[in-house]
DRENKE-517129 format. One record per residue (C-alpha): residue in three letters; x, y negated, z negated. Coordinates in nm, 4 decimals. Layout:
// residues N
<r=ALA; x=X; y=Y; z=Z>
...
// end
This chain:
// residues 210
<r=UNK; x=7.2591; y=-10.0444; z=-11.1143>
<r=UNK; x=7.1599; y=-9.6866; z=-10.8590>
<r=UNK; x=7.4108; y=-9.6921; z=-10.5778>
<r=UNK; x=7.2671; y=-9.5980; z=-10.1905>
<r=UNK; x=7.5020; y=-9.5900; z=-9.9504>
<r=UNK; x=7.3034; y=-9.8261; z=-9.6778>
<r=UNK; x=7.4407; y=-10.1231; z=-9.4798>
<r=UNK; x=7.4375; y=-10.4466; z=-9.6725>
<r=UNK; x=7.4219; y=-10.6680; z=-9.3631>
<r=UNK; x=7.2348; y=-10.7531; z=-9.0191>
<r=UNK; x=7.4274; y=-10.6736; z=-8.7434>
<r=UNK; x=7.4490; y=-11.0662; z=-8.6511>
<r=UNK; x=7.6624; y=-11.1089; z=-8.9231>
<r=UNK; x=7.8743; y=-10.9619; z=-8.6984>
<r=UNK; x=7.8781; y=-11.2292; z=-8.4279>
<r=UNK; x=8.1953; y=-11.2879; z=-8.2691>
<r=UNK; x=8.1874; y=-11.6579; z=-8.3436>
<r=UNK; x=8.0672; y=-11.6257; z=-8.6834>
<r=UNK; x=8.2567; y=-11.3563; z=-8.7860>
<r=UNK; x=8.5762; y=-11.4414; z=-8.6608>
<r=UNK; x=8.6954; y=-11.6983; z=-8.7877>
<r=UNK; x=9.0516; y=-11.8321; z=-8.7842>
<r=UNK; x=9.1363; y=-11.6893; z=-9.1321>
<r=UNK; x=8.9778; y=-11.3080; z=-9.0185>
<r=UNK; x=9.2641; y=-11.3072; z=-8.7177>
<r=UNK; x=9.5716; y=-11.3764; z=-8.9591>
<r=UNK; x=9.3899; y=-11.0881; z=-9.1761>
<r=UNK; x=9.3719; y=-10.8989; z=-8.8603>
<r=UNK; x=9.7077; y=-10.9492; z=-8.7535>
<r=UNK; x=9.8123; y=-10.8187; z=-9.0474>
<r=UNK; x=9.6254; y=-10.4820; z=-9.0420>
<r=UNK; x=9.7657; y=-10.4450; z=-8.6894>
<r=UNK; x=10.0850; y=-10.5036; z=-8.7702>
<r=UNK; x=10.0709; y=-10.2698; z=-9.0372>
<r=UNK; x=9.9296; y=-9.9470; z=-8.8512>
<r=UNK; x=10.1964; y=-10.0059; z=-8.5361>
<r=UNK; x=10.4552; y=-10.0401; z=-8.8112>
<r=UNK; x=10.4104; y=-9.6362; z=-8.8763>
<r=UNK; x=10.4039; y=-9.5662; z=-8.5066>
<r=UNK; x=10.1221; y=-9.2866; z=-8.5610>
<r=UNK; x=9.9553; y=-9.1706; z=-8.2361>
<r=UNK; x=9.6014; y=-9.1114; z=-8.3545>
<r=UNK; x=9.4638; y=-9.3129; z=-8.6230>
<r=UNK; x=9.1103; y=-9.3004; z=-8.8623>
<r=UNK; x=8.9402; y=-9.6804; z=-8.8855>
<r=UNK; x=8.7079; y=-9.6783; z=-9.1647>
<r=UNK; x=8.4712; y=-9.9828; z=-9.1085>
<r=UNK; x=8.5706; y=-10.1642; z=-8.7839>
<r=UNK; x=8.2686; y=-10.4382; z=-8.8201>
<r=UNK; x=8.3208; y=-10.5496; z=-8.4546>
<r=UNK; x=8.5854; y=-10.3472; z=-8.2990>
<r=UNK; x=8.8500; y=-10.6370; z=-8.3251>
<r=UNK; x=9.1091; y=-10.4695; z=-8.4864>
<r=UNK; x=8.9953; y=-10.1519; z=-8.3242>
<r=UNK; x=9.0240; y=-10.3022; z=-7.9594>
<r=UNK; x=9.3722; y=-10.4216; z=-8.0260>
<r=UNK; x=9.4831; y=-10.0796; z=-8.1735>
<r=UNK; x=9.4100; y=-9.9228; z=-7.8478>
<r=UNK; x=9.5429; y=-10.1328; z=-7.6222>
<r=UNK; x=9.8410; y=-10.0783; z=-7.8245>
<r=UNK; x=9.8473; y=-9.7060; z=-7.6488>
<r=UNK; x=9.6895; y=-9.5455; z=-7.9619>
<r=UNK; x=9.3828; y=-9.3388; z=-7.9953>
<r=UNK; x=9.1040; y=-9.4786; z=-8.2989>
<r=UNK; x=8.8597; y=-9.2987; z=-8.4270>
<r=UNK; x=8.5580; y=-9.4598; z=-8.5963>
<r=UNK; x=8.3937; y=-9.4437; z=-8.9277>
<r=UNK; x=8.0982; y=-9.6502; z=-9.0636>
<r=UNK; x=7.7943; y=-9.6607; z=-9.2699>
<r=UNK; x=7.5760; y=-9.8193; z=-8.9950>
<r=UNK; x=7.5019; y=-9.7179; z=-8.6729>
<r=UNK; x=7.3865; y=-10.0312; z=-8.5293>
<r=UNK; x=7.7866; y=-10.0900; z=-8.5215>
<r=UNK; x=7.8251; y=-9.7673; z=-8.2633>
<r=UNK; x=8.0734; y=-9.6251; z=-8.4264>
<r=UNK; x=8.2344; y=-9.3056; z=-8.3225>
<r=UNK; x=8.0979; y=-9.0630; z=-8.6264>
<r=UNK; x=7.8628; y=-9.2798; z=-8.9035>
<r=UNK; x=7.9536; y=-9.1476; z=-9.2603>
<r=UNK; x=8.0333; y=-9.2911; z=-9.6003>
<r=UNK; x=8.4259; y=-9.3101; z=-9.6924>
<r=UNK; x=8.3029; y=-9.1003; z=-9.9788>
<r=UNK; x=8.2435; y=-8.8260; z=-9.7956>
<r=UNK; x=8.4005; y=-8.7911; z=-9.4665>
<r=UNK; x=8.3263; y=-8.5244; z=-9.2109>
<r=UNK; x=8.6552; y=-8.4073; z=-9.0672>
<r=UNK; x=8.8509; y=-8.1566; z=-9.1573>
<r=UNK; x=9.2335; y=-8.1892; z=-9.3922>
<r=UNK; x=9.4885; y=-8.3983; z=-9.1912>
<r=UNK; x=9.2671; y=-8.4683; z=-8.9220>
<r=UNK; x=9.4353; y=-8.8158; z=-8.8564>
<r=UNK; x=9.8371; y=-8.9335; z=-8.8607>
<r=UNK; x=9.7104; y=-9.2635; z=-9.0641>
<r=UNK; x=9.3798; y=-9.4318; z=-9.1838>
<r=UNK; x=9.3076; y=-9.8261; z=-9.1917>
<r=UNK; x=9.0649; y=-9.8822; z=-9.3951>
<r=UNK; x=9.0081; y=-10.2537; z=-9.5244>
<r=UNK; x=8.7835; y=-10.5101; z=-9.6711>
<r=UNK; x=8.5610; y=-10.1899; z=-9.7261>
<r=UNK; x=8.5403; y=-10.0185; z=-10.0616>
<r=UNK; x=8.4463; y=-10.3274; z=-10.2392>
<r=UNK; x=8.1373; y=-10.2233; z=-10.0905>
<r=UNK; x=8.1240; y=-9.9775; z=-10.3026>
<r=UNK; x=8.0764; y=-9.9332; z=-10.7035>
<r=UNK; x=8.4012; y=-9.8973; z=-10.8300>
<r=UNK; x=8.3416; y=-9.6049; z=-10.9963>
<r=UNK; x=8.3424; y=-9.4428; z=-10.6049>
<r=UNK; x=8.6919; y=-9.5854; z=-10.5491>
<r=UNK; x=8.8325; y=-9.2692; z=-10.6826>
<r=UNK; x=8.6007; y=-9.0479; z=-10.4725>
<r=UNK; x=8.6965; y=-9.3033; z=-10.1830>
<r=UNK; x=9.0431; y=-9.2389; z=-10.1674>
<r=UNK; x=9.0705; y=-8.8757; z=-10.2291>
<r=UNK; x=8.8437; y=-8.8574; z=-9.9021>
<r=UNK; x=9.1235; y=-9.1170; z=-9.7326>
<r=UNK; x=9.3916; y=-8.8595; z=-9.8756>
<r=UNK; x=9.2396; y=-8.5370; z=-9.7638>
<r=UNK; x=9.1598; y=-8.6582; z=-9.3540>
<r=UNK; x=9.5231; y=-8.8378; z=-9.3615>
<r=UNK; x=9.8158; y=-8.6174; z=-9.2899>
<r=UNK; x=10.1021; y=-8.9270; z=-9.4706>
<r=UNK; x=9.9592; y=-9.2591; z=-9.4760>
<r=UNK; x=9.6988; y=-9.5162; z=-9.5434>
<r=UNK; x=9.6078; y=-9.8713; z=-9.4983>
<r=UNK; x=9.4430; y=-9.9907; z=-9.7638>
<r=UNK; x=9.2638; y=-10.4038; z=-9.7685>
<r=UNK; x=9.0845; y=-10.5303; z=-10.1052>
<r=UNK; x=8.9439; y=-10.8928; z=-10.1543>
<r=UNK; x=9.2110; y=-11.0695; z=-10.4227>
<r=UNK; x=9.0479; y=-11.3523; z=-10.5864>
<r=UNK; x=9.2366; y=-11.6083; z=-10.7078>
<r=UNK; x=9.3696; y=-11.9979; z=-10.7098>
<r=UNK; x=9.5960; y=-12.0301; z=-10.3975>
<r=UNK; x=9.8852; y=-12.3354; z=-10.4840>
<r=UNK; x=10.1255; y=-12.3479; z=-10.1835>
<r=UNK; x=10.3132; y=-12.5756; z=-10.0886>
<r=UNK; x=10.5203; y=-12.5671; z=-9.6464>
<r=UNK; x=10.8139; y=-12.7791; z=-9.5438>
<r=UNK; x=10.9102; y=-12.7620; z=-9.1868>
<r=UNK; x=11.2397; y=-12.9341; z=-9.1134>
<r=UNK; x=11.3102; y=-12.8864; z=-8.7189>
<r=UNK; x=11.5531; y=-12.5989; z=-8.5902>
<r=UNK; x=11.5044; y=-12.4655; z=-8.9478>
<r=UNK; x=11.2585; y=-12.1793; z=-9.0181>
<r=UNK; x=10.9033; y=-12.2730; z=-9.2116>
<r=UNK; x=11.0120; y=-12.2886; z=-9.5755>
<r=UNK; x=10.7142; y=-12.1365; z=-9.7983>
<r=UNK; x=10.6455; y=-12.1512; z=-10.2015>
<r=UNK; x=10.3027; y=-11.9321; z=-10.2507>
<r=UNK; x=10.2032; y=-11.8678; z=-10.5688>
<r=UNK; x=9.8618; y=-11.7385; z=-10.6846>
<r=UNK; x=9.6398; y=-11.7470; z=-11.0131>
<r=UNK; x=9.4340; y=-11.4476; z=-11.0508>
<r=UNK; x=9.0140; y=-11.5686; z=-11.1438>
<r=UNK; x=9.1001; y=-11.3070; z=-11.4862>
<r=UNK; x=8.8644; y=-11.4979; z=-11.6464>
<r=UNK; x=8.5754; y=-11.4411; z=-11.4145>
<r=UNK; x=8.3481; y=-11.1364; z=-11.4974>
<r=UNK; x=8.2474; y=-10.9986; z=-11.0567>
<r=UNK; x=7.8614; y=-11.0340; z=-10.9836>
<r=UNK; x=7.7390; y=-10.7984; z=-10.7528>
<r=UNK; x=7.6267; y=-11.0401; z=-10.4104>
<r=UNK; x=7.4767; y=-10.8462; z=-10.2248>
<r=UNK; x=7.8289; y=-10.6792; z=-10.0795>
<r=UNK; x=8.0996; y=-10.6524; z=-10.2757>
<r=UNK; x=8.0855; y=-10.4692; z=-10.6050>
<r=UNK; x=8.4297; y=-10.6304; z=-10.7423>
<r=UNK; x=8.6407; y=-10.7900; z=-10.6341>
<r=UNK; x=9.0700; y=-10.7398; z=-10.7626>
<r=UNK; x=9.1394; y=-11.0137; z=-10.9735>
<r=UNK; x=8.8140; y=-11.0454; z=-11.0988>
<r=UNK; x=8.8711; y=-10.9168; z=-11.5036>
<r=UNK; x=8.8823; y=-10.5661; z=-11.5322>
<r=UNK; x=8.9944; y=-10.5642; z=-11.1892>
<r=UNK; x=9.3283; y=-10.6540; z=-11.1857>
<r=UNK; x=9.6152; y=-10.5604; z=-10.9719>
<r=UNK; x=9.7572; y=-10.3021; z=-11.2079>
<r=UNK; x=9.4784; y=-10.1814; z=-11.2655>
<r=UNK; x=9.3830; y=-10.1045; z=-10.9281>
<r=UNK; x=9.7002; y=-10.0014; z=-10.8902>
<r=UNK; x=9.6927; y=-9.7239; z=-11.1529>
<r=UNK; x=9.4269; y=-9.5726; z=-11.0125>
<r=UNK; x=9.5033; y=-9.5400; z=-10.6558>
<r=UNK; x=9.8227; y=-9.3175; z=-10.7573>
<r=UNK; x=9.5932; y=-9.1744; z=-11.0083>
<r=UNK; x=9.4099; y=-9.0832; z=-10.6941>
<r=UNK; x=9.7515; y=-8.8604; z=-10.4915>
<r=UNK; x=9.9320; y=-9.2081; z=-10.3395>
<r=UNK; x=10.2426; y=-9.4254; z=-10.3968>
<r=UNK; x=10.2198; y=-9.7253; z=-10.2625>
<r=UNK; x=10.5028; y=-9.8496; z=-10.0259>
<r=UNK; x=10.4208; y=-10.1905; z=-9.9663>
<r=UNK; x=10.1801; y=-10.4639; z=-10.1000>
<r=UNK; x=10.1730; y=-10.7950; z=-10.0912>
<r=UNK; x=9.9703; y=-11.0928; z=-10.0548>
<r=UNK; x=9.9883; y=-11.3348; z=-9.7594>
<r=UNK; x=10.0899; y=-11.6585; z=-9.8158>
<r=UNK; x=9.8590; y=-11.7484; z=-9.5251>
<r=UNK; x=9.6220; y=-11.4981; z=-9.6205>
<r=UNK; x=9.5765; y=-11.4914; z=-9.9791>
<r=UNK; x=9.2160; y=-11.3651; z=-9.9710>
<r=UNK; x=9.3369; y=-11.0486; z=-9.9119>
<r=UNK; x=9.5622; y=-10.7903; z=-10.0333>
<r=UNK; x=9.6960; y=-10.4809; z=-9.8557>
<r=UNK; x=9.8901; y=-10.2195; z=-9.9062>
<r=UNK; x=10.0607; y=-9.9108; z=-9.6985>
<r=UNK; x=10.0684; y=-9.5968; z=-9.8660>
<r=UNK; x=10.1752; y=-9.2390; z=-9.8623>
<r=UNK; x=10.0245; y=-8.9324; z=-10.0182>
<r=UNK; x=10.2253; y=-8.7561; z=-10.2651>
// end
């Protein structure tokens, strides 16, 4: 399938009542927390969507430059993740969540190298993670909540392009181990990565360029 970088969804897709679902807010929180923990001043956000995360980071005093392929979303810069129009080491950190699965996997390494080039040190990367979820919660008054969580990847499923995602971790050919290998071969060390019990559809990681 020949790939051409272009918007995949209409602007109505980002309507706040439909796009900002309860599950999405959990994912936003983890993205914001990951960036705030880095204590950096200027970041590049690739794929800001309706700018919910952007706005929260700005309120926290962070300078955020946004990039998207869709000019209708009014990013600061219209560009693709595979060709970022910035000088080397332009940003303290880069946030790129739920974006790179919209590119064919053969473009994944190209995009990663661009993220590595424009950041001084850190990248926070989020990817979708397919699989079955098994979760058990116990909450006793006064004591903290106890959560047991397990996820079974859909390793037997072959991903079929659905108009948006070209691939997803957890499916055949895209195991976490295989994707980690691609990330590390692009010049990154994964400092922290996690699939959270209350946000099981996403894999979020903090990476450092080496």
